[in-house]
Structures are given as structure tokens and as C-alpha cells.
N, C-alpha and C positions, 0 to 999 in steps of 0.2 A: 488401948494398950499398944505401946510402941515396941517394935522388935529391937533387940540388942545389937544386931549385926547389920544395920542398914548401911548401904554404900550408895554413893551417887552414881549417876549414869556414866560419867566420864571414867571413873575408876573401873566400873564393870566393863566398859568398852575396851579400855587399855588392857585389862586382864584377859579378856577374850582374844584380842588381837595377838597378844604375847603368847597365849597358849596355842594358838593356831599357826604361829610362825609368820604372822602377817605384819607385825609391828615394824620390823626393819624395812621391808619393801615399801610400806606406806610412808615412812620417814624419808626414804630415798626419793620417792616420787615427789614429796613435798619440797625437797631440796631442789629438784629439777624445775619445779613450778615456781620456786622463789627466785631462780636465777635471773629472769628478765627484770624483775623489780630491783634487785641488787645491782645488776650490771648496768642497766639503763638502756634507753632506746638506741643510742649511738653504737654501743658495743654489740647489741643484739643484731645489728645489720651484718656484722662480721662473724656471728656465732653460728656454728653448724650443729653437729650432734652433741648431746649431753648423755653421759652415763655415769653411774656410781658403781665402783667395785672396790671391795676391801677398804672402805673408808676414804676413798679418793674420788673426788669429782673430776671426771675427764671431760674437758671442754675443747671442742674443735674451734679454733680461731683462724679465719681465712686471711689474716693480715699479719705478716711476720713482725713489723714494728709494734703493733698493738699486742701481740702475743708476748713480746718482751716486756712491755710496760705492765701488763697484767701479772706477769710472773713476779715482778717486784712487789706487787701489792696483794699477793695471794693470801697471806696470813690475815689481812684485814677483811678480804672477801670471805674467807672461810669462817671467820668469827661472825660476820653479819648474817651469813646464810644459816649457821647453826642457831643464832639468836632468833631469826625469823621462824624457824621450825620449832624452836623451844626444846631442842635436845642436841646432844653432841653426836651428830650423824657422820660428819666428814672430818678428817684430820688434815687434809690438804687438797689442793686443786692442781691438776696437771693440765697445762695448756699445750695442745699439739696442733 
């Protein structure tokens, strides 16, 4: 006899993380982990600290010209990062 209310493990894990207030920190961690793949090796050489606060990924870039170039393509980078994580985690990226 099958139970009526079966749920898969992914649904159960997501519900648990959400109920414990851990879903957002986990997604923010995944965004930071996805940055090297989205940015690429060349940009990573100039990348310093990464943090997420209020839906904004803050990225320290040690080169002013690179910082300016990345600022012009921040909407594309934002979209790629959110797609990699599979959720709308960040709204923008701030390069400093």
C-alpha cells in the first residue's frame, strides 16, 4: 500500500532548510562558489573578497580598468550566477 503524501528527498531537504532559516545562506554560499567558474581564471587573479548582502554580490577587484569593464557587464554576470545556482539569489553585483 502506497502512502498518499509521499515527497521526494529534494523537496524534504528544501522544506527543512527553509524552516530552519538555512536556505538563503546556502544559496549565497553557492553564488560565491560559482563566481570562479563564471568569472574565469584571468579575472580570478584580480578577485579579492566576495560577500553577499541584501541581494547584492560584493566583489573586490584589484584592478581599476578590470573593475570598470566588469561593471559594464554586471547584468550578464548576475544572470549567469543565478542560473548556475538555480534560484534568484542576487539582484546585482557591486565591484569595489
